[in-house]
N, C-alpha and C positions, 0 to 999 in steps of 0.2 A: 625459024631457028632449026637446027639439025634434029629431024624426026626420029633418030634412032637412039638407043639406049642400050647401055652396057650392064650385063647381069653376069653372075656366076652360073654355071652349068646346073646347079641343083634346082633353078627356078624352072627348068623344064620338066623335071622330074617331079617336082612337088606341084606343079600344076596339074600333070596327070593323075598324081595320087589324089589330089583335093578335088579333081574334076571341074575345076575353073581356073580362069585366068587370075593370078595372084598379082599383086601390087608388086611392080619390078624393083621399086625402091628399097625394098627389104632385102633384096639380094644384090644390091649394088656391091662393086669391088671395094668401096670404102668401108665395107663391114669385115674386111680381112683383118687379120691379127698382125698389127705393124710391129709387134715386139719380137716375131719371128724373124730371125736372121734371113735375110734374101727377098723380103717382102717390103722393106720400107720403100726402095725406090719405085716399085710397081705402085704401091699404095698412092704415093705423092704425086706421081705422074698422072696416074688415072684420075685422081681426085681433082688435078687441076684441069683436066679436060671435061669431067662431069660439070665442074662448075662454070667452065666456061661455056659449055654446049648445051647445058640443061635447058629442055624447052620449058616454058611457062605454063604450058596445058597440052593434053594430048587429045586428039580426034578420037582415040579408041575408048574413050570414056574412063580412064582408069580413076580409082575412087581417090578422093581427096586426102583421105587418112589412110595410114599403113599400120601394121602390126606394131611398129616402133613409134607411132604417133597416134594420139587420141584427142579427138575434138572435145570431149566431155571433161568436165572438171575432174581432177583426180579426187577418190575417196581418200577417207582418214589413214588408210593402209597402203595406199600406192606410194611410190617413192617421190617425195615431193622435195627432198633435200638434195645434197650434192650426188647425182646420180653416176656412180663409178662404172656403170656398164656402157662403157663408150663404144660409138659404133664400130670402131676400129679394133675393138676386143671381141666383137660378137662375130658368129659365124651361123650358118644355116643349120648347125646342129642344136641350136638352143631352143629352149622352150619358148621364147618369144618369138623367134623367126620361123622356126619349122611348123607348119601347120598339122603335120602328121608327127610331131614330137613323140607321143606314147608309142606309136606304133614303130616308129623308126628305131628307139631306143631298145625295145625289147627284141627286135629284128637282129640287132649288132651286139647285144649285151651278152658277154661271157658268162656272168653270174645267172642270166635267164635262162641260157642254155643248160647250165648245169642243174638249175632247179627244176627244169623240164624234164632232164634225165632222172632226177629223183623219182619223178612221177612215173616214169618208166620203168623204174628200177623197183618201184612198190609191186607193180603188177608181174614183173620177171621173177621176183623173189618168192611172191606167194606161189606162182605157178611151180617154180623148182623145187619149193618146199612141200608141195603137195605130192610131187612126182617123188620126191625122197621118202616121204613118208610112207608112201603106199608100197614101197619095196620091202619096207620092215626086215632089213636086213640083221640088224642086232638080236641078240638072244638075251631074254630077261635074267637067265642064269649067271652070264659073266658079270652083269651089274652086281649081283647080290655076293659075288665070291671073292671080289677086289677090295682090299684096305684102302685103296687110293680116291676112292670115289669122293670123298670129303673135299680134296682139292681139285681143281678143275685144270684142264689143258688149255689155256686161251692162247689163240693165236693171231697177231695183229699182221695182216697181209697189206703190203703198201707197194704199188707199182713204182718202180724207179723212173722219176723225171717223165711222168706218163705222156704229157702233152709232145714234149719234145721227142721222147722215143717214138711216139707213133709218127710224128713227122718225118723221121729218119727212115722209116720203112719204105717210103717211096722215094727216098733221097739218098740213096747210098752213098753217092759222092760228097755228102755233108759228114759222114760218120766221124770223120778225124778232125773235123773242125767245130769251133764254138757256136752252138745255135741256140736261139732263143724264140719263144713263140709269144706273139702279142698281135694286137689289131693294127699296130702302128706300120707305116712305111719305112724303108730303110732310112729315110731323112728325117723323121720324126723325132723329136727329144722329149717330148712331154708325156709318152704313153708308158704304160707299165707292163711290165714283163710277167707273165703268168708262169712261165716255165722255161727251164733251161737246162742243157746237159751238163755233166760234169765236167766236161772240158772247159766250158764257159766259166763255171764256177771256180776253176783254178785260176781265173783272172780276178776273181772278186765279184763276178756278177752272179746275184741272187734272185729267186723269185720275189716279185714285188720292187725290184730296182726299176729306176727310171731309165727310160732309153738313153738319154743324154749322158747320164752318169756311166752307164753300162758301155757306152761307145767309148768313152774315154778311157776304161779300164781295158776294154777289149776292143781295138779298132776294127779288126777283122770279124767282129760278131755278125753272124749270118741270122737274118730275121725271117722267119717263116710265119704264116698265118694258121688259124683254127681250122681244126677239121673236125667238127662235131659229130658228123655221121661215123666217122672212123673211131673216134672215142666211144661211141655207143656200140658198135659192132665189137670191137675188141673187148669191152667191158663185159659184153654179154657171155663172151667166151671164158673169161675170168671166173665169173660167178657161176658158170655152169660146171666148171672143174671143180670149184669148192664145193658145191652142192652133191658131186659125186661122192663125197666123203661125210658130210654131215648136214642136217637140216637146221642145226643151231647156227645161224649166220645173222650178224648184225651189219647190215649194208651202211656204210658212211658216206660213200661217194662213188663216182666212176672208176676210181684208182684205189680205194681203200676199204678194208673191211675187217671186221673181227669174227673169228670162227671158234666154237668149243668143239675141240677134237678128243674131248675126254673118252666117249663111248668107243671112237676109232681105236686109240691107244689101248684101252681095255681089251678090246677084241683080239688085237694083234699080240697082246701080251699073253692071253689065253691060249693062241695058236702056237706060241714059240716057247720051249724051255727057257727059263731063266739063265741057264748056262751058256746059251748061245746068242742072246740080245739082251742087253739091259735095258731098263726103262729109258734112260738118255738116249741110248742108241736107236731104240724104235722111234721116239719122236724125231731125231735128227734125220733118221732116214724117211719119215714121213714128210717133213717138211722140204727135204731135197727133192722128193717124188713130185711134190705138187709144184714146186718152182720150176722143175724140169717141164713137166706137162704145159705149163703156162708158157714158157719161153718157145716150147716146139709148136704151140699152136697159135701163139700170137707174134713172135719175134720180138717181144718185149721181156724185159726182167722184171723180178719182184723180190724184194727183201721181206723177211718174216722174223718176228721177235715173239718169243713163247714165254709166257708166265702164268702164275695161277689166278691172275685177274687181268682186267683190260688195262690197267693203269702200268703194270709192269709189262706187260706184252708191247704196249707202244712206246715205253722207255727202251725196252730191248731192241726194238726196231731201230730206233735213233741210234743206238749205241752200235749196233751191227753196221748201219751205214758209215757211222764216223770212224769205226775202227778198222773196216774191212773193204769200204766202199760199196758200191752198188751190187745188187745180185747176190747177196748172202743172207746169213741168219745168225741168231743169237738167243740161247735158251737161259732162263734162270731157274729152271726146274730141276729136281736131282730125286732121285729114289728115297733118300733119308730126310725125313722132315726138318730136324734140326740141322744139317748140312745146308738144306736150301734156304732155311731162315738166316742163316748166317751169311750166305752168299748175297741174299737179297739186302740184308743189313750193310755189307761192304759195299755193294754195287751203288746202292742209294747215297751212301755217306761220301763216296768220291764224286758225285754229280754236282755241277754248279747248279745254284738255287734256279738259274733262268731256264733250266730244263723242267722243273715242275710245272704240271699244267695248272694254269689260273695265275702264274706270277707273270705278268706282263710288265712292262716298262713303268707303269704308273704305280704298280705296288711295288716294283723293286726300288722305286726311289724312296720307298719307306725303310728300306733295310741296306743302305748304300755300302755298309761295312762287313756285311754278311756275303760271304762268297759261296761256300759249299752248302750242301744239304746237311752234313754234319754238324755245321755250325748252327744251322737254323733248327736243328732236331733238339738242340739244347734248351730251346725255348719251350716253356710250359705251354698247355693248350689254353690255359686263361691268358697268357701274354699273346699269343696269336690272335685270339678272339678280341681282345682290347684293341689290336693295331688292324686287324683285316676285317673284323665283323665276326659275330658269331657264328653264322653259317660257314663262310669259306675258311674261318679260323679253325674250326673242328675238322672240316675235310682236308686241310693243309696238314694238321696235326696227325692224322691218320695216314696221309698220303706219304709222309716222311717215313712212316714204319711200314710202307709197303701194304697197308690195310686200304682195300678198295673193294666195290662190288664185284663179283664175278659174273653174275647174271647177265646175259645178252639181251639187248631190247630187240627181238626179233620183229616186232610189229612196226612197220613204216607208215600206220595212218596218221594222216596230218592232224594236228591240233588247231590248225587254223589256215585261212587261205587269204592271200594277200598280194599286193605289188608294190615294188619301191623302185625308185629312180634318184640316182645320186650324183648323175652326170648332166651338164648342160642346163640344168635349172638356173635360168636367170629371166627374172620376171620385171616389168616395169608396171604394169597395171593390173588391177584388181580383176579387171574383165578378163584379161587373157589367162590369168591365173585359175579362175573358175571354168574356163574352157578346157584347159589340161587336166584340172581334177575331175572334170566331167567324164573325159576320156579315159583317165585312170580308173574311175569308178566302173566304166565300160568294161577295162580289161579285167578287174576284179570280179565282175559278175560273170564274165565268160569263164573263168577258170573256177568258179563256183559251178556253173552249169555243167561244165566239162566233168568235174569230180562228183556231180549229184548230190551237192552239199548245200546247206543251209546254216545259218548262224545267229547268234543273239547278240555279239559284243563287236561293236564298231569301234576302231583305233584309228586316229589320224596322227601320222608320224611327220614331223618336219625338222629339217637340219637348218639351224640358223647359223649363218656366219658370224664368226666373232671378229672379224674386220671386214666391215662393207667397202673400205676404200682399197682392199688389196686382192687383187686376183691370186688364184691359188696357182701353186707350182705346177700341177698338172693342169693342162690346158682345159678349160671348162669343168675341172674337177670340183669337189665341194670344199677343199682345203679344211681349215680347222673350223669345225662346228660345234654348237651346242645342240644336242639332241633333244626333242620335244615331243611329247606325246600325249594325247588326251582320249579317254575312252568313255563309253557309255554303254551300258547293257539294256537292251530293248526288251519290251515285255513279249513281243512276237518275233518270229523267224525273219530274216531280211535275207533276199536273194536278188533282187530286183535293181538294176542299175539306177533308177530314178530314188528309190528309197536310201539306197547307198550313199548316193551323192548328196541327197538332202540332208542326210544326218552327219555327213563330213563336213559340210558348209557350216552347220549348226555348231560343231566343235571348233572349225576354224574362227568363227565370230567371237569365240570366247578368247581367243588369242589377240594380243595388242603389239604387233610389230608391222612395218611395210612389207610389201611382197619383195621388194627388191633384197632383202637380206635373206631369202630362201635359196638354200643350195641343193635341198633334197626334200623329196615328198613321198608319202607313201600312205597306203590304205591296207588296213588289215581287218579280216572279220574272224572273230575268235568264238568260241564256245560251239563250233560247228558239229554237226551230226549229218549222216547220210540221210538224205531226204526221206528213203524208205522206213527209216528208223526214227524220224521225226514224229511228234505227235500228230496224228492223222485227223486232225479236226477239220470241219468242211470248209472255213475260211482258208486255210492253208493249201488245201486241194484246189480251191478255186483260183486262189493267187497263182500258183505254179502252173495250172493250165493256162492261164493269160499269159504268163511269161513265155511259155512254150509256144504259144501262137504267135508271140511278137517275133520270135527268133525265126 
């Protein structure tokens, strides 16, 4: 028979990554997604050729079993019923077929890059804070003489359409066109948009929109890729500018931060007579100055909201963008406390309830007839607690009245270290699931080693599909799932790959459903401390030294 075989191009690169010749059958064109328009004809034609010319054996000694086939009997957790993972619906991106699934996922994951940036941001903010503190530019006397110190000047600084704005810096020809940032190609329908400019939003395109729907709303939508190195570079510039004014900064992400400018305003008030510049004018001038510096240094615009706490500052930013568009600011502060209180009350009253943090679509379903925050404010604290639970009920009751913490969380020290995958998880065998989980344990181990941390609480996270017979709308996405997690606190610190994997498998064995229902996996190590701060007993030191020698 014909000695040749047909594979997708990923077979070559995956063989290189794996360091060995992989079975070609897992990379057959028969694994293409025939539900994607334009592939049906190719799929059926190639399949007929493969069936007609498929050799009975290969002289190269190809293995008899493949990642899609197992010669051993399935375990109790393996998919033994109607397996919905048809070969035609799989691709080399799945956990079942990609031998380097974990590595490739984190290499291409937007959320992983954002998480990595947060780690970089921790070091950056610590360095900038030390530099700012060492300058010691503020005087203690100004703090003692001002009556306004009881209320803070909190600003929420948010870069406008950050990913899209960065993309346009090198593509000036697209500035007047609708632009979206995504991993997808121009022809893909199932990818998710992470950022789009305001021109695209005018057509109804939003962050989180599917490419297929976005293209229907905006046929001329321009698609551009991620530029993570540029996001990092520009974000560093923005944070450096903010730290030029204050060390009290809570970094939220690469494009968002809270900053306490109370002392800066106090200092500027003491330097200017009250007849020449009011309290509000000083704040307005300060925020305009910061926004101008950001624009000149980066070419990207920022919007700012100002309030007495983080809640009001964030709501003010959203209002500024909604009312004035990007590159604007809005303040809820006023020199007179009573006037400011009334301003906050009227501002929150007019907001739709969906604007309140924590009121997502699930909770909004519980109050379908409530439209504005003024209506919801009529509810008592007890009524809100009965409906939403004691914790969130109390928080919501206070938020509706503009009451929220004003202290910033300037420490970015992580409380846990972990890794999660929620794309491409399609398992058929228990064996392959364990292989992937071992790789994921190695990833977590590497992250703990890089952060010089150890922990005692091991958590396994699983996303279990609610409908195993139906594929998700997003290609290889997780779809509608039930999130399950199991944890166990260990008597000793854990940081080695084998120990993490062994404990995770123990937690998995306590679950009772087949692996083909898994759509997401995750491992998290909690209760972490810096290795140098951990209990310095001899056993931990010996274990750590052995671990470092293995690396």
